[in-house]
Every structure is written in C-alpha cells, then in structure tokens.
C-alpha positions in Angstrom: -75.0 -36.3 13.0 -72.4 -35.6 15.6 -70.9 -39.1 15.4 -70.9 -39.0 11.7 -69.1 -35.6 11.8 -66.7 -37.0 14.1 -66.1 -40.1 11.9 -65.7 -37.9 8.8 -63.1 -35.8 10.7 -61.1 -38.7 11.5 -61.1 -40.1 8.0 -60.0 -36.6 6.8 -57.0 -36.7 9.2 -56.2 -40.2 8.2 -56.2 -39.4 4.6 -54.0 -36.5 5.2 -51.6 -38.5 7.2 -51.5 -41.3 4.5 -50.9 -38.6 1.9 -47.9 -36.9 3.9 -46.6 -40.4 4.3 -46.7 -41.4 0.8 -45.0 -37.8 0.0 -42.4 -38.6 2.6 -41.6 -41.8 1.3 -41.2 -40.4 -2.2 -39.1 -37.6 -1.0 -36.9 -40.2 1.0 -36.5 -42.6 -2.1 -35.6 -39.5 -4.3 -32.9 -38.6 -1.6 -31.7 -42.1 -1.4 -31.5 -42.3 -5.2 -29.5 -39.1 -5.3 -27.1 -40.3 -2.7 -26.7 -43.6 -4.2 -25.9 -41.9 -7.6 -23.4 -39.4 -6.0 -21.7 -42.6 -4.3 -21.5 -44.4 -7.6 -20.0 -41.2 -9.2 -17.3 -41.2 -6.5 -16.4 -44.8 -6.7 -12.8 -45.3 -5.7 -12.4 -48.4 -8.0 -13.4 -46.3 -11.0 -10.9 -43.4 -10.1 -8.2 -45.6 -9.3 -8.5 -47.4 -12.4 -8.3 -44.2 -14.3 -5.4 -43.0 -12.5 -3.4 -46.1 -13.0 -4.1 -46.0 -16.8 -2.9 -42.6 -17.2 0.1 -43.2 -15.1 0.9 -46.0 -17.4 0.2 -44.1 -20.5 2.3 -41.1 -19.3 5.2 -43.6 -18.4 5.0 -45.5 -21.6 4.8 -42.5 -24.1 6.3 -39.3 -22.5 9.1 -38.0 -24.6 11.7 -37.6 -21.5 12.0 -41.1 -19.9 13.8 -39.5 -16.9 10.9 -37.3 -16.1 8.3 -40.3 -16.0 9.6 -42.7 -13.5 7.0 -43.9 -11.2 8.4 -42.0 -8.3 8.4 -38.7 -10.5 4.9 -39.3 -11.9 3.3 -40.4 -8.2 5.1 -37.6 -6.3 4.0 -35.1 -8.9 0.3 -36.3 -8.9 0.3 -36.3 -4.9 1.8 -32.6 -5.0 -0.7 -31.4 -7.4 -3.9 -33.3 -5.5 -2.8 -31.6 -2.2 -2.1 -28.3 -3.8 -5.5 -28.3 -5.4 -7.3 -28.4 -1.9 -5.8 -25.2 -0.6 -2.6 -23.1 -0.6 -1.6 -24.6 2.9 -1.9 -28.4 2.1 1.2 -29.9 0.6 3.0 -33.2 -0.3 6.5 -33.2 1.1 9.0 -35.4 -0.5 12.1 -36.7 1.6 14.0 -33.5 1.2 11.2 -31.2 1.8 10.0 -33.1 4.8 13.5 -33.2 6.3 13.9 -29.4 5.7 10.8 -28.8 7.6 11.9 -30.5 10.5 15.3 -28.7 10.4 13.4 -25.2 10.1 11.6 -25.7 13.4 14.8 -26.8 15.2 16.5 -23.2 15.1 17.6 -20.3 13.0 17.6 -20.1 9.3 18.9 -18.1 6.4 16.1 -16.0 4.6 15.0 -12.5 3.8 12.8 -11.7 6.8 9.4 -11.8 5.2 6.3 -13.8 6.0 4.4 -14.9 3.0 1.0 -16.4 2.0 -1.5 -16.9 -0.7 -3.9 -13.9 -1.0 -6.1 -13.2 -4.2 -4.5 -16.4 -5.6 -1.1 -14.8 -5.7 2.1 -15.0 -3.4 1.9 -12.2 -1.2 4.0 -10.6 1.5 2.3 -10.6 4.7 4.9 -8.7 6.7 8.5 -7.7 6.1 10.0 -8.1 9.5 12.1 -5.1 10.9 16.0 -5.2 10.8 15.9 -7.6 7.9 17.0 -7.6 4.1 13.5 -7.7 3.1 12.5 -4.7 5.3 15.7 -2.7 4.5 15.0 -3.1 0.5 11.7 -1.6 1.0 9.1 -4.4 0.7 5.6 -3.7 1.7 2.8 -5.8 3.3 0.6 -6.5 0.2 3.6 -6.9 -2.4 3.1 -9.7 -4.8 6.0 -11.9 -5.5 5.6 -12.8 -9.1 9.2 -14.3 -9.8 11.9 -15.9 -7.7 15.2 -16.1 -9.5 13.6 -15.6 -12.8 11.0 -18.3 -12.4 7.3 -17.6 -12.2 5.5 -18.2 -8.9 2.2 -18.7 -10.7 0.9 -22.0 -9.2 3.6 -22.5 -7.0 2.9 -24.0 -3.6 3.4 -22.1 -0.7 5.9 -24.2 0.9 8.1 -24.5 -2.5 8.1 -20.7 -2.4 9.4 -20.7 1.1 12.0 -23.4 0.0 13.1 -21.2 -2.8 13.3 -18.0 -0.8 15.3 -19.5 2.1 19.1 -20.6 1.8 22.5 -20.3 3.4 23.1 -16.8 5.0 25.2 -14.6 2.5 23.8 -16.0 -0.6 21.8 -13.8 -3.1 18.2 -14.4 -4.4 16.4 -12.2 -7.0 12.6 -11.7 -6.8 10.2 -9.7 -8.9 7.6 -7.9 -7.1 4.3 -6.4 -8.2 2.8 -3.4 -5.9 -1.0 -3.3 -6.4 -1.4 0.2 -5.2 1.0 1.5 -8.0 0.3 -1.4 -10.5 4.1 -1.3 -11.0 6.9 -4.0 -11.2 10.3 -4.1 -9.8 13.2 -6.6 -9.4 15.3 -6.7 -6.4 18.2 -8.7 -5.6 18.6 -9.5 -2.0 21.2 -11.3 0.3 19.7 -13.9 2.8 20.8 -13.4 6.4 20.2 -15.4 9.7 16.7 -14.2 10.8 16.2 -14.0 14.5 13.3 -11.5 15.2 12.4 -10.9 18.7 8.7 -11.4 19.9 8.5 -8.0 21.7 9.9 -5.1 19.9 8.8 -1.8 21.9 7.5 -1.4 25.5 6.9 2.2 26.8 4.5 4.5 28.5 2.3 6.9 26.4 1.1 10.2 27.5 -1.9 9.9 30.1 -0.3 6.8 31.6 -1.1 4.6 29.0 1.0 1.4 28.5 2.1 0.2 24.9 3.4 -3.2 23.9 4.1 -4.1 20.3 4.7 -7.7 19.4 6.3 -9.0 16.1 5.4 -12.6 16.1 4.2 -15.7 18.3 7.2 -17.9 19.2 8.2 -20.1 21.9 9.6 -17.5 24.0 6.8 -14.9 23.4 4.7 -15.6 26.6 7.9 -15.2 28.7 9.1 -12.0 26.8 5.5 -10.3 27.0 5.4 -11.0 30.8 8.5 -9.1 31.4 7.1 -6.3 29.3 3.8 -6.2 31.3 5.8 -6.4 34.6 7.7 -3.3 33.6 4.4 -1.5 32.8 2.8 -2.6 35.9 5.6 -1.1 38.0 4.9 2.2 36.0 1.4 1.8 37.4 0.0 2.3 33.9 -3.9 3.1 33.7 -4.5 1.5 30.3 -2.9 -0.7 27.8 -2.7 -0.7 24.0 -1.3 -4.1 22.6 0.0 -3.7 19.0 -0.5 -6.6 16.8 -0.1 -4.6 13.3 1.6 -6.8 10.5 2.1 -9.6 13.3 2.0 -12.8 11.0 1.5 -15.0 13.7 3.2 -18.2 14.9 2.4 -20.9 17.5 -1.2 -21.6 18.7 0.1 -22.5 22.2 1.8 -18.8 22.3 -1.6 -17.2 21.1 -3.3 -18.9 24.1 -0.5 -18.1 26.5 -0.8 -14.4 25.5 -4.5 -14.2 25.5 -4.8 -15.8 28.9 -2.6 -12.8 30.3 -5.8 -10.7 30.0 -8.8 -13.2 30.4 -10.4 -14.5 33.5 -9.6 -18.1 34.3 -11.8 -20.3 32.4 -12.6 -17.9 29.5 -12.7 -19.5 26.2 -9.9 -18.3 23.8 -10.3 -20.3 20.8 -11.6 -23.5 19.6 -11.0 -25.7 16.5 -13.6 -27.5 14.6 -12.8 -30.2 11.8 -14.7 -32.8 9.7 -15.4 -35.0 12.6 -15.4 -34.7 16.3 -11.7 -35.8 16.8 -10.6 -32.2 15.5 -12.9 -30.3 17.9 -11.0 -29.0 20.8 -11.4 -25.8 23.0 -8.6 -23.7 24.5 -9.2 -22.0 27.7 -7.3 -19.3 29.9 -5.6 -21.2 32.6 -3.4 -18.4 34.0 -3.5 -17.6 37.8 -1.6 -14.3 37.6 -3.3 -11.7 35.0 -2.4 -8.2 33.9 -4.7 -5.8 36.1 -8.1 -5.2 34.4 -7.3 -1.7 33.1 -9.1 -0.4 29.9 -7.3 -2.1 26.9 -7.1 -1.4 23.2 -5.6 -4.0 20.6 -4.3 -2.7 17.3 -4.7 -4.9 14.0 -4.3 -4.4 10.3 -4.8 -6.3 7.0 -1.6 -8.2 7.7 -2.2 -9.2 11.3 -2.7 -13.1 10.8 -3.0 -16.5 12.4 -2.0 -16.3 15.9 -2.6 -12.4 16.1 -6.2 -13.0 14.9 -6.9 -15.6 17.5 -5.6 -13.2 20.2 -7.7 -10.4 18.7 -11.0 -12.3 18.5 -10.5 -13.8 21.9 -10.1 -10.3 23.6 -13.0 -9.0 21.5 -15.3 -11.7 22.3 -14.7 -11.7 25.8 -15.4 -8.0 26.0 -11.8 -7.4 27.3 -10.3 -5.1 24.6 -11.5 -2.9 22.0 -10.1 -3.6 18.5 -8.8 -0.4 16.5 -7.4 -0.4 13.1 -8.5 -2.6 9.9 -9.9 -6.0 9.3 -7.1 -8.7 9.8 -5.7 -11.0 7.2 -7.9 -14.1 7.5 -5.5 -17.1 8.2 -7.4 -19.5 10.5 -6.7 -23.0 9.4 -5.0 -25.8 11.2 -2.7 -27.9 9.4 -1.5 -31.4 10.6 1.8 -33.0 9.4 1.1 -36.8 8.6 4.2 -38.8 7.9 4.1 -41.5 5.1 6.2 -44.4 3.8 9.7 -43.6 2.4 10.5 -40.6 4.6 7.7 -38.5 2.9 4.8 -36.7 4.5 1.7 -34.6 3.8 0.6 -31.4 5.4 -3.1 -31.4 5.5 -5.6 -28.8 6.5 -7.8 -30.6 9.0 -9.7 -28.1 11.0 -10.4 -24.2 11.2 -10.2 -21.8 14.1 -13.4 -20.2 15.7 -13.5 -17.4 18.2 -15.4 -17.9 21.4 -18.6 -16.5 19.8 -18.2 -19.2 17.0 -17.0 -16.7 14.2 -14.8 -18.4 11.6 -11.4 -16.7 11.1 -10.3 -18.3 7.9 -10.7 -16.3 4.8 -12.9 -13.8 6.7 -10.6 -12.1 9.3 -11.4 -10.3 12.3 -13.5 -7.0 12.1 -12.3 -4.2 14.3 -14.7 -2.3 16.6 -13.2 1.1 15.6 -12.1 1.3 11.8 -9.2 3.5 11.2 -7.6 3.2 7.6 -4.0 3.6 7.1 -1.7 2.9 4.0 1.1 0.3 4.3 3.5 3.3 3.2 2.3 5.1 6.3 2.7 2.2 8.5 6.3 1.6 7.1 7.4 5.3 7.9 6.2 5.0 11.4 8.5 2.0 11.7 11.2 4.2 10.1 10.5 6.8 12.5 10.6 4.8 15.5 14.2 3.2 14.3 15.4 6.5 13.0 19.0 6.0 14.4 19.3 3.5 11.6 18.5 6.0 9.0 20.6 8.6 7.5 19.8 12.2 9.0 16.5 10.7 10.2 15.1 10.9 6.6 13.5 7.9 4.8 15.0 7.9 1.2 11.7 7.2 -0.6 13.2 8.1 -3.9 15.7 5.2 -3.6 12.8 2.9 -3.1 11.1 4.5 -6.1 13.8 3.6 -8.6 13.6 0.6 -10.9 10.0 0.3 -11.2 8.5 -0.6 -14.5 4.9 -1.1 -16.0 5.8 -4.7 -17.0 4.0 -5.6 -20.1 4.0 -9.3 -20.6 1.8 -9.8 -17.6 -1.6 -9.5 -19.3 -3.6 -10.8 -16.5 -2.6 -7.8 -14.3 -4.9 -4.7 -15.2 -4.0 -1.1 -15.4 -0.3 -1.3 -16.0 -0.2 2.2 -17.8 2.2 4.6 -16.6 4.5 5.2 -13.7 3.2 7.4 -11.2 5.0 10.6 -10.1 8.0 9.6 -7.8 7.3 10.1 -4.0 9.1 12.7 -2.2 11.2 12.0 0.9 9.5 11.8 4.0 10.3 13.9 7.0 10.1 11.4 9.8 9.3 14.1 12.4 6.1 14.7 10.7 4.8 11.0 10.6 1.8 10.6 12.5 0.1 7.1 13.7 -3.6 7.6 13.5 -4.4 4.2 14.7 -2.5 4.5 17.8 -3.7 8.0 18.5 -7.4 6.9 17.9 -6.9 4.1 20.5 -5.3 6.4 23.1 -8.0 8.9 22.7 -10.7 6.4 23.1 -8.8 4.9 26.3 -8.3 8.4 27.9 -12.3 9.1 27.4 -12.8 5.7 29.2 -10.7 6.8 32.1 -12.4 10.0 32.4 -15.7 8.3 32.3 -14.7 5.8 35.0 -13.4 8.7 37.3 -16.7 10.3 37.1 
C-alpha cells in the first residue's frame, strides 16, 4: 500500500506539472500572439505609406501652393510629431537651430522671464529681478495667452522663446492670464540685454546663520557661490540657508558643482535613466574642499525648477539639509540635440533625472520636509523690500500693477472669469515678512541649541 500511495502521489505531481506546462504554453502563445499583433499594427511600411499618400494629396490639392511644398509639409509634419511627444521636444529648421547655437554663445535680448509648459499652458516660471518682466509686475504662475496678438495655444516652447526674444530696445506685447484673480491683462514690454548674476544676496542673519540666494545655474555659478561661501566662512557662521526659490535652473554641470560643495566625496548627486542603458549615468560629488558641515536648510517653492530640484533632491536624500517651503516645479527631463541633414536638428527628450533615492523629478517635483505656504505676491513684495532703493519712497505701487485687468470674455475654456476683485492696496515694504525664511532660521536655531546641549 505504501508503494501504491507513493506511486499515486508521483502521478498526481506529474499531472499537476503537465497541467501547469500546458497552461504556461497557452499563456505564452497568447502573449506571443498579442506581441505579433502589436508589431503588425506598428508596421513602419504601412505608416510610411499612409504618410507619403497624405503628403501627395495635400501637395496636389491644397489651395495655397506656396504652403504645400515638400519642404513646408515635411518640416511641418516633423514639428508636429516632436511637439506631440512633450513640450520640450522640438524640430528645429535651419534658422531655429542657428539661433539656438547663437543663444548659448552669450547675452541676448529678451524680457527676463523663464517660461515652461504647465497645465498645458505657456507659464512664467520666474521673472528675473532687474529686468523688464519683473518691473512690469509679472509673477510666477502667470499664463502667457498671446504674444503680439497671436495665441500661444499649441505653440511649442522653443517657438514661444523665439517670439519673446529679439533685439534690445524693440517692443513686444503679451497678454497674460493670472489664475489667482482669473483676469487678463495686456502688457507692452521693451526687450533688453539680459545678464542675470548667479548669486544675488549673501549675508549673515541673526544667530550667526549664513544666507545665500541663487538666481540661476550658469557657467560661473560654482565659482560665484564659492566666493560667497568663503565670505560666510570668514564670518564663522554656525548654520546656512541656501535660497533656491523661483530659481528656474540651468546647467546640469553647475547643479552638480553646487551640490558637491556640501556633500562628502563619492556621494551620489543625481542620475539619469533613459530608454536604454546608454542614457544611464550617475553624477557623484568629487570636490575635495567642501563647506563646513554646519546645519543647513534649503528654501524651495513651486517655481524652483530643473537644476534647483537636482540640488535640493541631492541634499535632502543625502540628509545634508532640511528643505523648507513648497513643492518644486517638476522639470526633470534630459533633452539631447541631434543634428540632421540640411542644417536642421531635433531636440529630443532622451532621459529623466532621478534623485539619489531614485525619486523621479519630472512632473512630480521635490517635496519639502517642512511645508510653509506663501503666495507669489508675498514673494514679490519680499524681493521689492530687499531692493527698496529702486522703488519710490520705499513703497511698492500695487495699484499701478492692478490697472488694466479685464475678465476677458472670448476665452471660454478658462473658468470663473466673472468680475474683477477689489484693487489691492499699496504695500508698506517695512511690514513685509518672509515666513519661509523665518521658519528655516527658527529650525536651524533649534538644531544649534540641541547640538550645544
């Protein structure tokens, strides 16, 4: 009986294995069939045939012959294809590619705003101080709905930049929508040479806390920051606040150079991950001389983007600093410029940035450790208070910025365009407070007291 029982047991095991193999084979064949079907649906021959057929039909029948040359049609199709992928991918014709190379070579004429696509609309990420945009009262979060009378709906990001830039001294008219008030305003600005410094403010606050505010990440940022840190080190500061609020970012290399001034040699700063292994690359701290390991806070807000988010994420994940403020913008993708025939090129998103703990930045942003909400109007008043020598009688004329707003009317896709809210009163800059900086300083003072004990 024992032998029969053992044989029966093995027969049952064999039967179960056979059944599992049969089910697995069926599942594999079903998956293979699905894969084959998907491959057939994505047939390049079929799609290229469709494309060429449509091109020939448009070229032969469209009413305006000058708009339906092969060059016009193919360039238009390539532009639409890249734009459909994401706001940062773009087809550049000869002129656009040449302009891009010229822009990276030096100064340019513009308005002094960094723009991006947020919620499907052309959005002001940050107006730079001492520029036409800042003086006109533009705020982070404003939506640019028209440029020189032309709608920005569906306009590629690089095409918008191209329209806003131009020779210094030339005018450009923009129409903005402010989400908070649900109102529109047309503003005419004069382009100027934009040359914004990397470091704007270096000082020692109460309690021996050093403070540095960074405006952007450029080629000289690391050198300028080092000079600021050397100055603070001579003052023997006990803690440090690094202010990255409304910093739109810049160069990846600058972000790594800034972060490694506060990290241990070998610490991971950021890494990229793409579709294949070729786009995977890790960036680690390599600096031998670093700032003293004093308690540190980093200030961020909803318009700290790109390189700012890389630095904030690196210092947070390596437990080097506490982040204070609001969740950052969420721009963390890598664009590669690939030259093509005939002097054209494509800008293509090929990878995304990840923090050392493998958090994705793009479309997510960096969450602060200590959340302190603050309006963009309050932030502007703080900046005006710091630059009061440029203001009349030390008072920000909010009434002037309030004039000319309308409820629009034809923009039916934008909700709640009812009535204009009451005009804001002029702001006494002596009464302006910075709750995010105050919270960071209070936290650092508490840490210093705890360390002393």
